[in-house]
NUMARLUM-784551 format. One record per residue (C-alpha): x, y, z. Coordinates in steps of 0.25 Angstrom, whole numbers, plus 5000, padded with zeros to 4 digits. Example, Ala and Ser with C-alpha at 12.3 -4.5 7.8 and 13.67 -1.06 7.14 Angstrom:
residues 2
504949825031505549965029
***
This chain:
residues 336
497148085489497048025505497048105515498748095522498947995532499448035545500048015557498948025565498047915555499247805557499147865570497447845573497647685564498947655575498047715588499347785592499747955592500348015581501648035590501847895589501747895575502647995570503747945580503447795573503647865558504847965559505647845567505447875580504847755586506047745593506147855600504847865605504947705612503547655602503447525600503747455589502247395587501647535587502847575578502147465568501147495569501247625566501947615552500947495549499947605550500647715541501047605532499347575530499047725529500147735522500747855528501547955521502348045532502348215526504148195521504148355524503848345541504848235541505748285533505448445542505548315554506948265551507648385544507648295532506948255520507848135514508148185503509248235492509148335480509948295471510448385459511148325445511648415434510748335423509948215425509648165410511248135412511347995415512448025423511648125432510548015432511347905438511847995447510448005453510147875452511447865463511047965472509547905474509847785476510747815484510247925491508847825494509847735502509947845514508347885511508548015503507748035489508648115481507948245473508448245460508648385451509348415439510048545435510348515423511848585423510948705425511248805439509948855441509148715441510148665450509548805459508348745456508248625462509248655473508348765478507048635478507948545483508348645493506348645494506448515495507448505508508548405504509148355512510548365502510948405489511748325480512148445467512748385454513048555452512548635441513348725436513348865442512748805456514048835464513048925473512048825475512848735482513348855487512148865493511748745498513148715505512548875513511348785517512348695522511448565515512148465510512648445496513348355486513948385473513948265465514948275450515348415452515448505463516048655464517648645469517348795476516048735484516248645498515548565493515348425494515548325482515548195474516248205460517048095450518448135451518348205436519748275434520148105438519348045429519648145416520948135418520947985417519947975404520848075396522048005402521447855396521247915385522747995381523247845387522347775374523047865364522147985361522548135365521648195356520748185368519648305371518448305381517148365383516548425392515548535398515848665397515548675412516448735424515948615433517148565440516748415437516948465422518248565423518948435432518648345420519248445411520148455418520548305420520548285403521648425402522448365412522648215407522848265392524248355401524748265407524548165397525348275388524448295377524548405368523748515377523048545362522348425364521748445379520348475374519048505381517848535375516648595382515348575379513948635386513048565394511648615387512348595369513148445372512548375360512848485348514348535354514648375356514248365344514848455337516248415345516248235341516148315326517248395326518048295331517548215321518148315309519348335317519648205321520748265331520248215345520348065349519548065360518448105370518348145385516848175390516748235400515348225405514248095403513248175395514448215385514948085385513648025379513348165370515048145364514747985362513448045353514148135344515348045343514247945338513548065329515148085321515547955320516647995329517247825331517647785346518747755349519347745336519247925333519047945347519147905360517847935369517847945385516247975390516148015406515147945415514647825413513647795402512547695397512547775385514147735384513947585380513047615367514347685362515247595355516247595357515947605373516547725380517347745390516947845400517447905415516347825424515947905436515547835448514247875449513947775457514847825468514647985468513147975469513247885482514247985487513748105487512348035491513347995506513848135504512548225505511948115515513148145523513148305523511448295525511948185538512848335545514248295539514748435537516048355528516248415513516448275505517148275492516848155483517748145469517647995465518547945455517847905440518347765432518747775417517947655409518647625398517947585387517847565370517947715367519447735368520547715360
***
């Protein structure tokens, strides 16, 4: 590897002082009244010599690294992968680089990622919080670092967040199933105290109660995050045998996919035997026949809003911003 090109090398090539080169390459030429001809020669020389600025030194001078730390729950989940891409593309428009980590719904791993990103001196955080990482968020707030929670939040913490109106989404989906003649509607959700999951379950329960459905027919089956396949297959095998349930509402994208495969494995006919509504869009939904009715989250808006709110915080806005977005129910052939 050759010798790293320095400001002095550029100064020698152009025949000016090192200080003058520094002013130009740091965008201070107007303040120092440097002539346009000299500015052009310095920049051309920097290009010819393939000068690479010291980003650490530049960041220390600016007090900013132009980086955002993004922690998602599970990067293997298409929902979070798509969300990460939207955030990354939006941040680039404002000359920010996004460093992405996946907590895998594990608070310890989330804590390690937060520490790593702090050491990288990111300007702010966008976080899909895992269960049990309340204290991590509190510490970031105490340090007065810009933080935006996305998809979920902690009601007890006064944080910026961008989320879906989860209650309204499942309330409408449940009401839709009831309107199609379904009466024994079950919901399949994750076993989790996180607010987004609790709100989805609340929306389902209150919609059932509002339509005066027998409370014995209200059933939420909670699945362990790490045992989805095994537990889902047991649920569907029981449904096939008993034939009491006439509709299923899945609470997440991953549960929807696992549920559709288990339904097919158990030869349950949709919608003749079982009406189904999923959560979040997924290309896989299009390969099932009939295509799945689902609750669509405004991912594009969610990602862009999280970047907008974070950049406002980075610029010094002290106001807490809390955004709750509307869903869209995409009606297709999976409901009778």
